[in-house]
N, C-alpha and C positions, 0 to 999 in steps of 0.2 A: 394631659396630652390633648392637642387640639385634633378634634376628629376630622376636621376640613383638610388639614394638613396631611392627615393621614391617608384619606381618601385620594388626594393627589398623588402622593408617593405610590402608594399601591397600585394605582392604576398605570402610572409611568412604569413601573417595574413589570407588571403583569404583560404590558405590551411589548417590551423587548425580550422577556423570556419566551413569549409566543413567537416572536420573530427567530429565535433561536433553535426553536423547536421545528419551525418551517424548514430552516436551512439543515436541521440534523437530518432530516429525511432526504436530501440532497447530496450529503456527504458519502459517498461510495468507496472512496479510497483515501489513503494516506495523503496523495497529493491534493485532492480536493479539500481535505481537512486543513493542510497546512497552508496552501497558496491559492486555493479557489481555481486550481488547474489553470493559473495565469490568465483568467477569463474575466477579470473587473474591468468594466467600461470606464471611460475617462471622467464622467461626472462623479460617479461613486469614488473612483481613486483621487480626483482633486479635493472633494470636500472631506472624504474620510481621512486622508492624509494630513491636512490642515487641522481637522479636529481632534487627530491623535497626537497633536503636537502641543495644545493649550493648557489642557488640565484646569483644575481649580485655581492655578495661578491667574487664569483669564479673570476670573469673579473675584478672587481673593487677593493674591499676591501682587498682581499688577496695579489694580485700583487703589489697594491699600498703600502702595508706594506713591503713587500720584495724590494721593489724599494727605499724605504725610509729609511729602517732600516736594511737591510742586511738578509743573509741566515740563521742567528740564529732563525728566526721566522719559519723555516721550521719544528720546532718542533710542531707546530699548526698541520701542516699537518700530521705528524707522530701520533700525538694523536688521531687525527680524525680518521685516518685509523685503528688504534689499537682498539680504543673503539667501531666503528662501526663493526668491526669483531666480537667482544664480543657481540654486541647487535644482530647480525643476529644469532650467535651460542646460546646464553644463553635465549635470551627474545622472538625472533621471532616465535620459534615453540610452546613455552608454552604459549604464548599469543594468538597465534591463535587457539590452542585447548581449553583454557580456556574462552574465549569470546564466543565459539561455544558452549560450555557446559552450560554456563550461557544464552545464547542466547541476547548476546549484540551486538549494533552496534557502541557504542561510549566508550570512556574511562570512562566517569562520571558514565555511568551505570554499567560497569564492576565493578570498585570501590565499588559502592552502594551495588551491588549483592554480591560480595566477601566476603565483610566486614559486611554484614547484618545492614546495616545503614538505620534503619527506620526513622531516623529524617530528612534527607534529606542535612544534612550539609555537608558532603563529596561531594555530587553531586554539590551542590551550590559553594563550594569552587574551585571544578574543573572547574567548568563554568566559574567561576569569573577569576581566573588568567590564564586560557587559553585565554580568550578574551582580557585581559588586555595586555598581553605580545605579543600574535599574532598582535594586533594593531600596536605596534611599529615595529615587523617583517615586515608586510606589507609595513609600511610607509618607511622602508629602501629600498624595492623593488620599491616603487613609487618615491623615491627621485633618485635611480639609472637610471630609466626610463626617468625621467623629465630631468634629466642632458644629458642623450644619445640623446633624442630629440632636447635639446637645442644645443648641440654640432654638432650635424649631420644636422638638417635640419634649425637651426637658429631661431627656434620658441619659444616663450615664454614658460619658464620654468613650469609655473602652467596650461598652455595648454597642454604640454607634459604629464602631471600628468593626466589631464582630459582625454586625449586620451587613456592612459594606463588604466584607471579605466573601461573604457567602453568597451575597447576590452577585459580585462581579465574576467570581469564578463559576457560577452556575451558568453565567450567560457565555462563557468561553467554552467550558466543557461540553456543551450541548452543541453551540452551533459552528464551531470552527472559524476559520478566516473568512469566509463568505459572510457570515452572520456580523463578525466584526465590522467588516468594510462597510456593508449597508447599514449597519446599526449606527456605526460612526456617522454616515452621509445623514440620516435621518436626524441623528442628535445635533450635528452641525447645523443644519437649517433651523431647528427648534432654537438651539442656544443664540443662533445669530438674530432670531427676531425678538428674543426676550431681552438680549442685552442692548439692542437697539431701542427698545420700548421703553425701558425703565428710566435711563437718565433723562429722556424727552419728557416724561411725566412727572419726574422729580423736580425738574426746572420750571414747568408748567405750574406746580403746586406753589411754588414760592411767592410770597406777597409782592417781594422787590424784585421780581424776576427781570422787568423792565430795565430798572436801575442797573442791575447787575451786567445785563448784556450791552446796555449802552457804555459801561466802563470797558468792555473787552474791544480793542482794536487790533488791527495787524501789526502795529509796531510794538504793541504789549506783549502779543504772542512772540514774535520775533525775538523781543529781548529775553523773554522767559527761556526760549530754546538756545539763544546765543548771548549770554549775559554782556560778555566782551571777546575781545579778540586776542587774548593773552594765551601763552602757550599751556597755562594751567587749564583754561576752558577749553581749548582744542584737544589737550589729552584726554579731559575728561568725556568729552564727547566721542572721542575714538574708542576710549575704553568700554563706554556704554553701548555704542552700537555695534562695534566689531567684537567686544567681548561676549555678547550675546550671539550675534549672528553667525560666527564661524561654527558654532556648534550644529549647524544643520547639517553639515557635510558629514557629521560622524554620528547622527542620531539613528540608532537601530531600527525604531519602529517606523520611521520614515522611509529609510531605504528598504524595508520590507515591503512597503506599500509600491514603491518604485519597482521592484523586481516583480510585482504580480500584476502589473498593468497589462490589459488585453492586448492594445495594439499599439506598440511604440510610435507610430506615426502621430497618434493623437495626443501624444504628451505635451505637444505645445498647447492644446486646447484645454487639457487638464491645468496647464501652469497659469492661463489667464483667469480659470475660473477659481482655482485654489488661493491665487494672490489677492483677488478681489475680495472674496470672503474673509481671508486673513485681515486685509487692511480695514474692514468695516468693523470686524468685531474689536480690533485693536483700538481704533478711533472711539468706539462706542465705550469700551472699558476705562479709557482714558477721561472720557466726558462723565462715567460714574465717579472717579475719584475727584475730579474738578467741582463738579455738582454737589457732592458730599461735604465738601468744605463749607458751603452755604446751607445746606440741607439739615445738617445737624448743629443746632447752637451750642450743645454741649458736646465737646470733643468724645470721640469714641475711645474707650480704654483699649480695645482689640482693633487696630486700624484695618486689618484683613476681614473684618466682619461688614465693611461699609455697603456693599451690594446687598447682603442677606438684610441687614438692619433698615435700608431703604425699602426694599420689597415690604418687610413686615409693617412698616409704617404708612404705605401707600395702598395697598390692596387687601380686600376680604381675603381671610385665611384660604378659602377654597382656591380662589385665582391665584393669590400669593403662593400658594404650595405648587401649583403647576408652574409658576415662575421660577421658584426656587429650584424645581427639577432641572434647571438649565445648568445650575451648579453640579447636580448629579451627572448630567449629560455630559459637560466637559470633562469631569473627573473620570467617568466611566471610560470615555473613550480614549484617554491616554492610558488608564490602567489597563484596559483589555489589551490594547495594541501593544504596550510593553510587556505585560505578563505572557502574552501568546509569543511574541518574538523571542524573549529571553527562554521561554520553555521549549520552544522548537530548536533554539541554538544549544541549549543545554542537553537535550535529549539527542539530537542528532550528532553532534560534534564531541560530546563528551561520554554519555552513559553508552550509546551505542558502540562508540569505538572501543569500549571496553570490553566488550563481547567479542570472542574469536570466532563466531560464526555470524553469517548474516542473519539478522532477525527478521520475522514475519511483519507485516504492515500491521497486524492486530497488537502484537508486543511492541512496536515502534510508538503507537498510538497510545498504549497503556503507559509507557515511559513517560511520554510527553504529557499526559494527563495528570501524572502524579508530579511532575515538575510544576504544573500549572497550579495545583494545589498548595505546593511546598513552599513556592517564590512569596506569596503574600503573607504567609504564615511567618516567615523570616523577617519580611518587612514589618510585621506587626510589633516586634520587638522594638524596632526605632521608633515607630509612631506612638508607642506606649507613653513617651514623655510629650505632654501635651503642651510643654514651653517652646517646643521647636517653632520656628516659622517656616511658614509653606514657602515664601520666597527664598529663604536661606537654603532649605533643602533642594528646591529646584535648581537654583543657581550652583549648588555643589555637584549635583548628579550631572546636569548639563554640561557644566565645563569640563567633568572628568570624561564623560562619552566623548565630547568634542575633541578633546587633547588626544584621548587614547586612539581614534578611528578617522578624524577628519584628514590628517595628513596621509594615511594609509589608502583611503578611498580615492583622493585626488591621484595620487601617485599610481593606483592600480590601473586608473583609466586613461591617464594622459601622461605617464612617464615610462615608455617601454623599457628603458634601461634599469629602473628600480628592481631590486631584489630582494629575496627573503632576509637577508642580514639587515639592510637598511630599515625595512618595513618592520621587522621583529623588535629592534632597538628602539625604534620610534613608537611603536604601540607601547612597549615597556616603560620609556620615559616619560610619556605622555600620561599613562594612567598613573604612574607614582606620583608625578607632579600633581595630578587632580587630587590624589588621595591625601595628600600632605599640605596642600596649599592653605586649608583654614588655619593650620597651627603655625603658619610662617608670618600670621598677622599683617599681611597687606592690606590695603584699602580698596583694591580692585580684583576684578576676576582675572583668572591666568589665562584665559583663552587666546588672547592677542599675543603677548609675548610667547606663551608655549606653544602656540602653533607655528609662529616664525622659527623658533629654535628647533622643533621637532621635524619641521620640513627640511630646514638646513641640514639637519643630522641625517636624515633619511636618505637624502641625494648624495651626501659626500660620502656616507659609508657604502652605499651601493656602487658609487664610482671607485672607491678604494678597493673594494672587495672584487671588482669586475677587472682591475687592472692587475690584481694579484694572481687571478686565474688566468 
């Protein structure tokens, strides 16, 4: 075990555990623990929202895809930036105002009150599909961290996962939402600086960098993005960009950040800060994959280790350890946000509803903290299989969440005539489609066709059931 890497990683975790302890002293109620009393400023909201989205996919899944398959996959990044802009612009302010109007702290309770669902079906469907797909998302993070610990320290993969669970859960249990938001903001700034620096230095270290750069021109880049004007190329572009981007409207951890912003009028400022951050990290991650194709003379056996192996080759272990903490930063940002959001949803909208009597805040927080411990333990069962691809697990979970909730979120904010029947069936169909899609053996993600079908179904059933009543 390299002592320099160990010093770097211990210092990193000690800092964020200290941050959680600081906010622990400020959590005086259930509301402050769960949503920061809706008092998070726009800078923190902007960067923490974006950081809670990328995970180790930013350092492992996406650069590995560019490294193995080329620049055409940059359409994924363009789709993510474009649809996240739409999410900030059209969803964030309305969702913040609507959840405050209905007095909701979770997406499930918002759907239930907005569509006047007294049966509890919409709430239960929301809890079920969120919990199901988030488990796979958290598993992707654990796999990435397990491989990071295995590659960096030479420790057993399963032990690396166990260490990751303990550290992530401690961070959430102690600090609550404010610690997560501020921690994600600091991690976001840190990982941005690291992912910008590494490909630049890697390119600079290449002996033939001048010739490599001379070969790159605008026409070559354009032809890599748009190889031809055939229908097949256009279809691939649409499926890559929209197939990922549409998932933003149904991402629970991002919607949770929108619901907790302090001043809704500052949402437009947060939008530009967040989008700038997102564009920079995705361009840098693309450069990691592209530079890696020339940096490694012998092809990597695991394409998703391109960033990690690049750092290990470029830097002294002490400094390299701090840079690799950026992978921890990205993964922890997403895992803490996802676990916290799902735990609050499960405790508030499932377990608390089982009780016939109102629960004291102390008991509510106890249930939530038990959920925070339980969710990653369930995810551990999926991540135990080290052969799974981070990119495949993330795309599966991302598609499932987007199919389940994107049509419902848009309808709840923009279609006054949408009702519980339409929304409930759309959530059910979207979630089931996301669950079974890998077994249908299609070569593309289900979000684009599934979103269109679910939205049409939602509006049609809402219209038909209104006519009947």
